[in-house]
C-alpha positions as a printed Julia matrix, in Angstrom:
100×3 Matrix{Float64}:
 -10.03   34.02   34.15
  -7.87   30.97   34.59
  -9.13   27.5    33.78
  -7.59   24.61   35.65
  -6.52   21.67   33.54
  -8.33   18.52   34.45
  -6.44   15.28   34.07
  -8.22   11.98   33.99
  -6.48    8.84   35.1
  -6.74    5.86   32.84
  -9.0     3.29   34.42
  -8.56    0.39   32.08
  -9.4    -2.95   33.61
  -7.4    -4.98   31.13
  -3.89   -3.68   31.46
  -1.38   -5.58   29.35
   1.52   -7.14   31.13
   4.89   -6.95   29.41
   5.91  -10.28   27.97
   9.36  -11.61   28.53
   9.33  -13.8    25.41
  10.07  -12.18   22.04
   7.48  -12.63   19.32
   8.3   -15.36   16.84
   7.01  -15.79   13.29
   4.35  -18.37   12.62
   5.55  -21.87   11.93
   5.22  -22.9     8.31
   3.2   -25.99    7.59
   3.86  -28.21    4.58
   1.33  -27.88    1.78
  -1.06  -30.77    1.28
  -0.08  -33.24   -1.41
  -2.15  -34.5    -4.3
  -3.7   -31.18   -5.35
  -3.66  -29.95   -8.96
  -0.84  -27.6    -9.92
  -3.29  -24.71  -10.35
  -4.25  -24.99   -6.69
  -0.63  -24.52   -5.57
  -0.14  -21.59   -7.93
  -3.31  -19.91   -6.67
  -2.4   -20.58   -3.03
   1.1   -19.12   -3.4
  -0.29  -16.12   -5.31
  -2.69  -15.4    -2.44
   0.1   -15.64    0.13
   2.29  -13.28   -1.88
  -0.6   -10.83   -2.33
  -1.27  -10.85    1.42
   2.4   -10.15    2.18
   2.39   -7.26   -0.29
  -0.9    -5.84    1.02
   0.45   -5.88    4.58
   3.65   -4.15    3.45
   1.64   -1.49    1.61
  -0.54   -0.91    4.68
   2.63   -0.56    6.78
   3.86    2.17    4.42
   0.59    4.09    4.63
  -1.09    2.97    1.41
  -4.62    2.19    2.53
  -6.6     2.58   -0.71
  -6.48    0.48   -3.86
  -6.51    3.64   -5.99
  -3.15    4.62   -4.49
  -1.49    1.29   -5.34
  -0.54    1.11   -9.02
   1.49   -1.82  -10.32
   4.72    0.18  -10.07
   4.2     0.91   -6.37
   3.33   -2.72   -5.62
   6.42   -3.95   -7.49
   8.64   -1.4    -5.76
   7.28   -2.58   -2.4
   8.01   -6.19   -3.41
  11.62   -5.29   -4.18
  11.92   -3.46   -0.86
  10.71   -6.43    1.19
  12.79   -8.89   -0.81
  10.32  -10.88   -2.9
  10.17  -11.38   -6.66
   8.21   -8.8    -8.66
   4.53   -9.76   -8.8
   2.63  -10.37  -12.01
  -0.25   -8.17  -13.17
  -2.66  -10.77  -11.78
  -1.03  -10.64   -8.36
  -1.1    -6.84   -8.43
  -4.85   -6.96   -9.12
  -5.27   -9.36   -6.2
  -3.31   -6.99   -3.91
  -5.62   -4.11   -4.89
  -8.63   -6.36   -4.29
  -7.37   -7.13   -0.78
  -6.88   -3.43   -0.08
 -10.31   -2.62   -1.46
 -12.3    -5.35    0.28
 -10.17   -5.95    3.35
 -10.47   -9.75    3.11
């Protein structure tokens, strides 16, 4: 008994059009002046942790339990940023855990 294969055409209403412009990175804005030094340190730590979390997600590390300090520091070296501190590594795991 032969079964015929049924193919279904895609009927998406919102087809994406190819863009002719290449994607560009976001423009950097200057940091606000007059803040305490701790604010700048915290802000830069968060940015670094986000970069590392994105790089870990790109490599297939989706869970905080699978991201020890060594793996986070190895990822940092691979993407070309300075090795993170223990505090930054904890923040990276927090981002992976909570998704914020």
